[in-house]
PDB file of N, CA, C and O in Angstrom:
ATOM      1  N   MET A   1      22.245   7.698  36.720  1.00  0.00           N
ATOM      2  CA  MET A   1      21.181   7.983  35.582  1.00  0.00           C
ATOM      3  C   MET A   1      20.154   8.862  36.247  1.00  0.00           C
ATOM      4  O   MET A   1      19.648   8.768  37.365  1.00  0.00           O
ATOM      5  N   SER A   2      19.975   9.719  35.304  1.00  0.00           N
ATOM      6  CA  SER A   2      19.400  11.006  36.044  1.00  0.00           C
ATOM      7  C   SER A   2      17.729  10.365  36.212  1.00  0.00           C
ATOM      8  O   SER A   2      17.372   9.283  35.744  1.00  0.00           O
ATOM      9  N   THR A   3      16.880  11.277  36.958  1.00  0.00           N
ATOM     10  CA  THR A   3      15.345  10.660  36.663  1.00  0.00           C
ATOM     11  C   THR A   3      14.948  10.744  35.464  1.00  0.00           C
ATOM     12  O   THR A   3      14.262   9.869  34.936  1.00  0.00           O
ATOM     13  N   ILE A   4      15.380  11.954  34.802  1.00  0.00           N
ATOM     14  CA  ILE A   4      14.440  11.980  33.593  1.00  0.00           C
ATOM     15  C   ILE A   4      14.982  11.133  32.254  1.00  0.00           C
ATOM     16  O   ILE A   4      14.553  11.208  31.102  1.00  0.00           O
ATOM     17  N   ASN A   5      15.751  10.542  32.630  1.00  0.00           N
ATOM     18  CA  ASN A   5      16.776   9.491  31.728  1.00  0.00           C
ATOM     19  C   ASN A   5      16.211   8.645  31.868  1.00  0.00           C
ATOM     20  O   ASN A   5      15.708   8.095  30.888  1.00  0.00           O
ATOM     21  N   GLN A   6      15.981   8.008  33.503  1.00  0.00           N
ATOM     22  CA  GLN A   6      14.964   6.851  33.920  1.00  0.00           C
ATOM     23  C   GLN A   6      13.534   6.827  32.895  1.00  0.00           C
ATOM     24  O   GLN A   6      13.125   6.136  31.962  1.00  0.00           O
ATOM     25  N   GLY A   7      13.088   7.950  33.635  1.00  0.00           N
ATOM     26  CA  GLY A   7      11.632   8.267  32.770  1.00  0.00           C
ATOM     27  C   GLY A   7      11.713   7.953  31.222  1.00  0.00           C
ATOM     28  O   GLY A   7      10.775   7.260  30.825  1.00  0.00           O
ATOM     29  N   SER A   8      12.507   8.267  30.407  1.00  0.00           N
ATOM     30  CA  SER A   8      12.601   8.622  29.136  1.00  0.00           C
ATOM     31  C   SER A   8      12.720   7.224  28.466  1.00  0.00           C
ATOM     32  O   SER A   8      12.234   6.733  27.448  1.00  0.00           O
ATOM     33  N   ASN A   9      13.758   6.670  29.668  1.00  0.00           N
ATOM     34  CA  ASN A   9      13.750   4.579  29.016  1.00  0.00           C
ATOM     35  C   ASN A   9      12.586   3.988  29.098  1.00  0.00           C
ATOM     36  O   ASN A   9      12.045   3.334  28.206  1.00  0.00           O
ATOM     37  N   GLU A  10      11.915   4.355  30.877  1.00  0.00           N
ATOM     38  CA  GLU A  10      10.941   3.335  31.068  1.00  0.00           C
ATOM     39  C   GLU A  10       9.553   3.844  30.288  1.00  0.00           C
ATOM     40  O   GLU A  10       8.498   3.216  30.386  1.00  0.00           O
ATOM     41  N   GLU A  11       9.695   5.070  29.497  1.00  0.00           N
ATOM     42  CA  GLU A  11       8.531   4.894  28.162  1.00  0.00           C
ATOM     43  C   GLU A  11       8.532   4.684  27.043  1.00  0.00           C
ATOM     44  O   GLU A  11       7.590   4.594  26.255  1.00  0.00           O
ATOM     45  N   VAL A  12      10.005   4.555  26.845  1.00  0.00           N
ATOM     46  CA  VAL A  12      10.491   3.678  25.382  1.00  0.00           C
ATOM     47  C   VAL A  12      10.341   2.009  25.321  1.00  0.00           C
ATOM     48  O   VAL A  12      10.150   1.116  24.495  1.00  0.00           O
ATOM     49  N   LEU A  13      10.592   2.225  26.985  1.00  0.00           N
ATOM     50  CA  LEU A  13       9.990   0.486  27.094  1.00  0.00           C
ATOM     51  C   LEU A  13       8.795   0.207  26.982  1.00  0.00           C
ATOM     52  O   LEU A  13       8.442  -0.724  26.257  1.00  0.00           O
ATOM     53  N   LYS A  14       7.672   1.168  27.871  1.00  0.00           N
ATOM     54  CA  LYS A  14       6.267   0.718  27.422  1.00  0.00           C
ATOM     55  C   LYS A  14       6.015   0.983  25.821  1.00  0.00           C
ATOM     56  O   LYS A  14       5.406   0.052  25.293  1.00  0.00           O
ATOM     57  N   ILE A  15       6.285   1.831  25.132  1.00  0.00           N
ATOM     58  CA  ILE A  15       6.201   1.639  23.742  1.00  0.00           C
ATOM     59  C   ILE A  15       6.484   0.283  22.892  1.00  0.00           C
ATOM     60  O   ILE A  15       5.815  -0.357  22.081  1.00  0.00           O
ATOM     61  N   VAL A  16       7.710   0.147  23.417  1.00  0.00           N
ATOM     62  CA  VAL A  16       8.249  -1.366  22.172  1.00  0.00           C
ATOM     63  C   VAL A  16       7.501  -2.441  23.185  1.00  0.00           C
ATOM     64  O   VAL A  16       7.150  -3.399  22.497  1.00  0.00           O
ATOM     65  N   GLY A  17       7.261  -2.563  24.079  1.00  0.00           N
ATOM     66  CA  GLY A  17       5.998  -3.506  24.939  1.00  0.00           C
ATOM     67  C   GLY A  17       4.806  -3.434  24.936  1.00  0.00           C
ATOM     68  O   GLY A  17       4.265  -4.258  25.674  1.00  0.00           O
ATOM     69  N   ARG A  18       4.073  -2.690  24.331  1.00  0.00           N
ATOM     70  CA  ARG A  18       2.887  -2.532  23.843  1.00  0.00           C
ATOM     71  C   ARG A  18       2.900  -2.834  22.286  1.00  0.00           C
ATOM     72  O   ARG A  18       2.256  -3.727  21.735  1.00  0.00           O
ATOM     73  N   ALA A  19       3.679  -2.003  21.731  1.00  0.00           N
ATOM     74  CA  ALA A  19       4.047  -2.961  20.706  1.00  0.00           C
ATOM     75  C   ALA A  19       4.039  -4.798  20.205  1.00  0.00           C
ATOM     76  O   ALA A  19       3.480  -5.410  19.294  1.00  0.00           O
ATOM     77  N   VAL A  20       4.706  -5.089  21.018  1.00  0.00           N
ATOM     78  CA  VAL A  20       5.742  -6.535  20.932  1.00  0.00           C
ATOM     79  C   VAL A  20       4.110  -7.455  21.577  1.00  0.00           C
ATOM     80  O   VAL A  20       3.886  -8.628  21.277  1.00  0.00           O
ATOM     81  N   LEU A  21       3.203  -6.647  22.427  1.00  0.00           N
ATOM     82  CA  LEU A  21       2.643  -7.783  23.113  1.00  0.00           C
ATOM     83  C   LEU A  21       0.998  -7.591  22.092  1.00  0.00           C
ATOM     84  O   LEU A  21       0.236  -8.538  21.896  1.00  0.00           O
ATOM     85  N   THR A  22       0.739  -6.046  21.526  1.00  0.00           N
ATOM     86  CA  THR A  22      -0.503  -6.124  20.366  1.00  0.00           C
ATOM     87  C   THR A  22       0.264  -6.954  19.167  1.00  0.00           C
ATOM     88  O   THR A  22      -0.754  -7.089  18.488  1.00  0.00           O
ATOM     89  N   LEU A  23       1.159  -7.536  18.479  1.00  0.00           N
ATOM     90  CA  LEU A  23       1.520  -8.240  17.493  1.00  0.00           C
ATOM     91  C   LEU A  23       1.358 -10.000  18.080  1.00  0.00           C
ATOM     92  O   LEU A  23       0.894 -10.942  17.438  1.00  0.00           O
ATOM     93  N   HIS A  24       2.068 -10.014  19.878  1.00  0.00           N
ATOM     94  CA  HIS A  24       1.446 -11.260  20.294  1.00  0.00           C
ATOM     95  C   HIS A  24       0.132 -11.829  19.985  1.00  0.00           C
ATOM     96  O   HIS A  24      -0.293 -12.875  19.494  1.00  0.00           O
ATOM     97  N   VAL A  25      -0.434 -10.546  20.543  1.00  0.00           N
ATOM     98  CA  VAL A  25      -2.082 -11.310  21.064  1.00  0.00           C
ATOM     99  C   VAL A  25      -2.842 -11.838  19.471  1.00  0.00           C
ATOM    100  O   VAL A  25      -3.420 -12.875  19.142  1.00  0.00           O
ATOM    101  N   HIS A  26      -2.487 -10.502  18.700  1.00  0.00           N
ATOM    102  CA  HIS A  26      -2.719 -10.708  17.137  1.00  0.00           C
ATOM    103  C   HIS A  26      -2.197 -12.381  16.278  1.00  0.00           C
ATOM    104  O   HIS A  26      -2.814 -13.123  15.513  1.00  0.00           O
ATOM    105  N   GLY A  27      -0.868 -12.444  16.839  1.00  0.00           N
ATOM    106  CA  GLY A  27      -0.546 -13.976  16.391  1.00  0.00           C
ATOM    107  C   GLY A  27       0.235 -13.713  15.176  1.00  0.00           C
ATOM    108  O   GLY A  27       0.231 -14.362  14.130  1.00  0.00           O
ATOM    109  N   GLU A  28       1.011 -12.499  15.521  1.00  0.00           N
ATOM    110  CA  GLU A  28       2.199 -12.363  14.249  1.00  0.00           C
ATOM    111  C   GLU A  28       3.459 -12.584  14.768  1.00  0.00           C
ATOM    112  O   GLU A  28       3.590 -12.497  15.989  1.00  0.00           O
ATOM    113  N   ALA A  29       4.411 -12.852  14.076  1.00  0.00           N
ATOM    114  CA  ALA A  29       5.615 -13.132  13.942  1.00  0.00           C
ATOM    115  C   ALA A  29       6.276 -12.087  14.907  1.00  0.00           C
ATOM    116  O   ALA A  29       5.879 -10.980  14.543  1.00  0.00           O
ATOM    117  N   LEU A  30       7.155 -11.964  16.034  1.00  0.00           N
ATOM    118  CA  LEU A  30       7.775 -11.124  16.755  1.00  0.00           C
ATOM    119  C   LEU A  30       9.216 -10.493  16.129  1.00  0.00           C
ATOM    120  O   LEU A  30      10.286 -10.602  16.728  1.00  0.00           O
ATOM    121  N   THR A  31       9.120 -10.073  15.320  1.00  0.00           N
ATOM    122  CA  THR A  31      10.443  -9.352  14.043  1.00  0.00           C
ATOM    123  C   THR A  31      10.529  -7.771  14.764  1.00  0.00           C
ATOM    124  O   THR A  31       9.819  -7.009  15.421  1.00  0.00           O
ATOM    125  N   ALA A  32      11.716  -7.830  14.245  1.00  0.00           N
ATOM    126  CA  ALA A  32      12.058  -6.161  15.150  1.00  0.00           C
ATOM    127  C   ALA A  32      11.412  -5.589  13.379  1.00  0.00           C
ATOM    128  O   ALA A  32      11.290  -4.457  13.847  1.00  0.00           O
ATOM    129  N   ASP A  33      11.082  -5.465  12.343  1.00  0.00           N
ATOM    130  CA  ASP A  33      10.691  -5.148  11.733  1.00  0.00           C
ATOM    131  C   ASP A  33       9.480  -4.574  11.660  1.00  0.00           C
ATOM    132  O   ASP A  33       9.135  -3.460  11.263  1.00  0.00           O
ATOM    133  N   LYS A  34       8.593  -5.920  12.305  1.00  0.00           N
ATOM    134  CA  LYS A  34       6.725  -5.836  12.925  1.00  0.00           C
ATOM    135  C   LYS A  34       6.824  -4.873  13.717  1.00  0.00           C
ATOM    136  O   LYS A  34       6.256  -3.826  13.408  1.00  0.00           O
ATOM    137  N   VAL A  35       7.643  -4.962  15.081  1.00  0.00           N
ATOM    138  CA  VAL A  35       7.780  -4.095  16.188  1.00  0.00           C
ATOM    139  C   VAL A  35       7.771  -2.396  15.589  1.00  0.00           C
ATOM    140  O   VAL A  35       7.018  -1.475  15.904  1.00  0.00           O
ATOM    141  N   VAL A  36       8.823  -2.424  14.702  1.00  0.00           N
ATOM    142  CA  VAL A  36       9.430  -0.924  14.005  1.00  0.00           C
ATOM    143  C   VAL A  36       7.799  -0.700  13.397  1.00  0.00           C
ATOM    144  O   VAL A  36       7.278   0.299  13.893  1.00  0.00           O
ATOM    145  N   SER A  37       7.150  -1.248  12.681  1.00  0.00           N
ATOM    146  CA  SER A  37       6.267  -0.916  11.898  1.00  0.00           C
ATOM    147  C   SER A  37       4.551  -0.473  13.081  1.00  0.00           C
ATOM    148  O   SER A  37       3.729   0.438  12.993  1.00  0.00           O
ATOM    149  N   MET A  38       4.668  -1.476  13.911  1.00  0.00           N
ATOM    150  CA  MET A  38       3.714  -0.700  14.986  1.00  0.00           C
ATOM    151  C   MET A  38       4.169   0.098  15.888  1.00  0.00           C
ATOM    152  O   MET A  38       3.229   0.368  16.636  1.00  0.00           O
ATOM    153  N   ILE A  39       5.167   0.648  16.235  1.00  0.00           N
ATOM    154  CA  ILE A  39       5.188   1.759  17.062  1.00  0.00           C
ATOM    155  C   ILE A  39       5.415   2.716  15.981  1.00  0.00           C
ATOM    156  O   ILE A  39       5.438   3.888  16.355  1.00  0.00           O
ATOM    157  N   LYS A  40       5.612   2.478  14.558  1.00  0.00           N
ATOM    158  CA  LYS A  40       4.926   3.978  13.959  1.00  0.00           C
ATOM    159  C   LYS A  40       3.786   3.755  13.278  1.00  0.00           C
ATOM    160  O   LYS A  40       3.713   4.653  12.438  1.00  0.00           O
ATOM    161  N   CYS A  41       2.798   2.992  13.187  1.00  0.00           N
ATOM    162  CA  CYS A  41       1.112   3.200  13.598  1.00  0.00           C
ATOM    163  C   CYS A  41       0.886   3.851  14.471  1.00  0.00           C
ATOM    164  O   CYS A  41       0.224   4.861  14.234  1.00  0.00           O
ATOM    165  N   TYR A  42       1.368   3.562  16.033  1.00  0.00           N
ATOM    166  CA  TYR A  42       1.193   4.017  17.085  1.00  0.00           C
ATOM    167  C   TYR A  42       1.479   5.685  17.039  1.00  0.00           C
ATOM    168  O   TYR A  42       0.718   6.589  17.383  1.00  0.00           O
ATOM    169  N   ALA A  43       2.634   5.753  16.576  1.00  0.00           N
ATOM    170  CA  ALA A  43       3.603   7.162  16.504  1.00  0.00           C
ATOM    171  C   ALA A  43       2.183   8.064  15.469  1.00  0.00           C
ATOM    172  O   ALA A  43       1.891   9.174  15.914  1.00  0.00           O
ATOM    173  N   GLU A  44       1.535   7.682  14.432  1.00  0.00           N
ATOM    174  CA  GLU A  44       0.867   8.197  13.465  1.00  0.00           C
ATOM    175  C   GLU A  44      -0.566   8.353  13.999  1.00  0.00           C
ATOM    176  O   GLU A  44      -1.055   9.474  13.857  1.00  0.00           O
ATOM    177  N   GLU A  45      -1.162   7.607  14.468  1.00  0.00           N
ATOM    178  CA  GLU A  45      -2.332   7.686  15.296  1.00  0.00           C
ATOM    179  C   GLU A  45      -2.435   8.461  16.643  1.00  0.00           C
ATOM    180  O   GLU A  45      -3.569   8.598  17.104  1.00  0.00           O
ATOM    181  N   GLU A  46      -1.464   8.942  17.273  1.00  0.00           N
ATOM    182  CA  GLU A  46      -1.637   9.661  18.556  1.00  0.00           C
ATOM    183  C   GLU A  46      -1.283  10.600  18.339  1.00  0.00           C
ATOM    184  O   GLU A  46      -0.082  10.690  18.087  1.00  0.00           O
ATOM    185  N   ILE A  47      -2.077  11.756  18.317  1.00  0.00           N
ATOM    186  CA  ILE A  47      -1.532  13.052  18.373  1.00  0.00           C
ATOM    187  C   ILE A  47      -1.266  13.311  19.572  1.00  0.00           C
ATOM    188  O   ILE A  47      -1.817  13.010  20.631  1.00  0.00           O
ATOM    189  N   SER A  48       0.085  14.198  19.183  1.00  0.00           N
ATOM    190  CA  SER A  48       0.989  13.853  20.719  1.00  0.00           C
ATOM    191  C   SER A  48       2.003  15.273  20.622  1.00  0.00           C
ATOM    192  O   SER A  48       2.132  16.073  19.696  1.00  0.00           O
ATOM    193  N   SER A  49       2.381  15.244  21.409  1.00  0.00           N
ATOM    194  CA  SER A  49       3.351  16.305  22.442  1.00  0.00           C
ATOM    195  C   SER A  49       4.921  15.759  21.095  1.00  0.00           C
ATOM    196  O   SER A  49       4.925  14.825  20.294  1.00  0.00           O
ATOM    197  N   ASP A  50       5.919  16.712  21.348  1.00  0.00           N
ATOM    198  CA  ASP A  50       7.268  16.567  20.557  1.00  0.00           C
ATOM    199  C   ASP A  50       7.796  15.937  21.751  1.00  0.00           C
ATOM    200  O   ASP A  50       8.887  15.382  21.614  1.00  0.00           O
ATOM    201  N   GLU A  51       7.311  15.910  22.765  1.00  0.00           N
ATOM    202  CA  GLU A  51       8.222  14.773  23.860  1.00  0.00           C
ATOM    203  C   GLU A  51       7.594  13.612  23.518  1.00  0.00           C
ATOM    204  O   GLU A  51       8.392  12.679  23.611  1.00  0.00           O
ATOM    205  N   SER A  52       6.287  13.190  23.089  1.00  0.00           N
ATOM    206  CA  SER A  52       5.819  11.830  22.665  1.00  0.00           C
ATOM    207  C   SER A  52       6.611  11.578  21.639  1.00  0.00           C
ATOM    208  O   SER A  52       7.423  10.675  21.841  1.00  0.00           O
ATOM    209  N   GLN A  53       6.642  12.192  20.388  1.00  0.00           N
ATOM    210  CA  GLN A  53       6.984  12.063  19.269  1.00  0.00           C
ATOM    211  C   GLN A  53       8.895  11.196  18.973  1.00  0.00           C
ATOM    212  O   GLN A  53       9.376  10.272  18.317  1.00  0.00           O
ATOM    213  N   ARG A  54       9.362  12.256  19.948  1.00  0.00           N
ATOM    214  CA  ARG A  54      10.938  11.795  20.412  1.00  0.00           C
ATOM    215  C   ARG A  54      10.512  10.273  21.116  1.00  0.00           C
ATOM    216  O   ARG A  54      10.592   9.361  20.293  1.00  0.00           O
ATOM    217  N   LEU A  55      10.155   9.922  22.240  1.00  0.00           N
ATOM    218  CA  LEU A  55      10.166   8.958  22.696  1.00  0.00           C
ATOM    219  C   LEU A  55       9.532   7.888  21.836  1.00  0.00           C
ATOM    220  O   LEU A  55       9.786   6.760  22.257  1.00  0.00           O
ATOM    221  N   TYR A  56       8.652   7.927  20.569  1.00  0.00           N
ATOM    222  CA  TYR A  56       8.232   6.977  19.555  1.00  0.00           C
ATOM    223  C   TYR A  56       9.848   6.802  18.744  1.00  0.00           C
ATOM    224  O   TYR A  56      10.320   5.702  18.454  1.00  0.00           O
ATOM    225  N   ALA A  57      10.427   7.920  18.515  1.00  0.00           N
ATOM    226  CA  ALA A  57      11.840   7.745  17.459  1.00  0.00           C
ATOM    227  C   ALA A  57      12.728   7.325  18.094  1.00  0.00           C
ATOM    228  O   ALA A  57      13.359   6.566  17.359  1.00  0.00           O
ATOM    229  N   LEU A  58      13.301   7.383  19.355  1.00  0.00           N
ATOM    230  CA  LEU A  58      13.729   6.592  20.145  1.00  0.00           C
ATOM    231  C   LEU A  58      13.820   4.940  20.249  1.00  0.00           C
ATOM    232  O   LEU A  58      14.810   4.213  20.335  1.00  0.00           O
ATOM    233  N   ALA A  59      12.107   4.562  20.199  1.00  0.00           N
ATOM    234  CA  ALA A  59      11.540   2.982  20.453  1.00  0.00           C
ATOM    235  C   ALA A  59      11.920   2.985  18.922  1.00  0.00           C
ATOM    236  O   ALA A  59      12.319   1.848  18.670  1.00  0.00           O
ATOM    237  N   ILE A  60      11.961   3.640  17.981  1.00  0.00           N
ATOM    238  CA  ILE A  60      12.236   3.107  16.785  1.00  0.00           C
ATOM    239  C   ILE A  60      13.730   3.014  16.112  1.00  0.00           C
ATOM    240  O   ILE A  60      14.136   2.339  15.167  1.00  0.00           O
ATOM    241  N   GLU A  61      14.361   3.918  16.933  1.00  0.00           N
ATOM    242  CA  GLU A  61      16.273   3.669  16.805  1.00  0.00           C
ATOM    243  C   GLU A  61      16.502   2.286  17.203  1.00  0.00           C
ATOM    244  O   GLU A  61      17.180   1.446  16.611  1.00  0.00           O
ATOM    245  N   MET A  62      15.753   2.147  18.437  1.00  0.00           N
ATOM    246  CA  MET A  62      16.370   1.170  19.303  1.00  0.00           C
ATOM    247  C   MET A  62      15.949  -0.262  18.920  1.00  0.00           C
ATOM    248  O   MET A  62      16.678  -1.194  19.259  1.00  0.00           O
ATOM    249  N   MET A  63      14.778  -0.496  18.211  1.00  0.00           N
ATOM    250  CA  MET A  63      14.669  -1.599  17.457  1.00  0.00           C
ATOM    251  C   MET A  63      15.306  -1.349  16.003  1.00  0.00           C
ATOM    252  O   MET A  63      15.173  -2.310  15.246  1.00  0.00           O
ATOM    253  N   SER A  64      15.740  -0.624  15.661  1.00  0.00           N
ATOM    254  CA  SER A  64      15.747  -0.547  14.179  1.00  0.00           C
ATOM    255  C   SER A  64      17.480  -0.587  14.053  1.00  0.00           C
ATOM    256  O   SER A  64      18.067  -1.033  13.067  1.00  0.00           O
ATOM    257  N   SER A  65      18.153  -0.022  15.273  1.00  0.00           N
ATOM    258  CA  SER A  65      19.658  -1.117  15.716  1.00  0.00           C
ATOM    259  C   SER A  65      19.906  -2.616  15.512  1.00  0.00           C
ATOM    260  O   SER A  65      20.767  -3.191  14.847  1.00  0.00           O
ATOM    261  N   ASP A  66      18.981  -3.052  16.215  1.00  0.00           N
ATOM    262  CA  ASP A  66      19.035  -4.582  16.212  1.00  0.00           C
ATOM    263  C   ASP A  66      18.678  -4.848  14.752  1.00  0.00           C
ATOM    264  O   ASP A  66      19.736  -5.328  14.345  1.00  0.00           O
ATOM    265  N   ILE A  67      17.854  -4.833  13.726  1.00  0.00           N
ATOM    266  CA  ILE A  67      17.856  -4.780  12.213  1.00  0.00           C
ATOM    267  C   ILE A  67      19.510  -4.599  11.554  1.00  0.00           C
ATOM    268  O   ILE A  67      20.128  -5.495  10.979  1.00  0.00           O
ATOM    269  N   ALA A  68      19.907  -3.482  11.763  1.00  0.00           N
ATOM    270  CA  ALA A  68      21.447  -3.280  11.151  1.00  0.00           C
ATOM    271  C   ALA A  68      22.167  -4.888  11.297  1.00  0.00           C
ATOM    272  O   ALA A  68      23.325  -5.083  10.925  1.00  0.00           O
TER     273      ALA A  68
END
């Protein structure tokens, strides 16, 4: 695995982890739907680069594949 791919994977996991932690702290159930919703909120709130938006999209895709 290349360094670029490893870095992207780590960033995607950080995004998912942030969503999970936020839901947990607020006493919400940890479902894939809620994690995806939280990630979408972060993506909308954050003024970010194309790369950041790509990472959010990957995180959403990763969590959504568990739903289907």
